C-alpha positions, 0 to 999 in steps of 0.5 A: 499500499502506498499513501501520498502526504505532502507531494511524497509517496510513502510505502505502508508495509506490514512487518513481523513483531521481530523486525519491529522492535516492540513498536506497533508502528513507525514512521521513517521520514527519511526512507518514506516508509511506514512500518506496522506491526503485522501481530495485531488485529486489523482494526489496530493496524489500521489505527497505526497507520493513521497514527504514524501519518499524523506524526509525518503530518506534524513533522512536515508541517512543523505542528510539533504535536506531542505523542499524547496529541498524536494519540488523542488526535489519531482516536478522534480522527478514526472515531469520526471516519468509522462513525460517518463512512460517507464523509470523505465523498460529502466533503468533496461536494 
């Protein structure tokens, strides 16, 4: 999977737990890579993808979010998108 963030393509890969060093997710800005631990349920991996994406956005746009802010914003964003599946299409109008 690949996502585009601020004009750059980031590869999103799932890796075995032993390659993740105890982490659920990791954003590598230099290699444009988001790594997700594949030893978790689908919903947890989806949350991790959003979490790492928010870290990248925070860095790229110099927002300087703390880890706690990223955690809270991730859960708020996921809840908004899950509760309103049509939101992206509606906001494009």
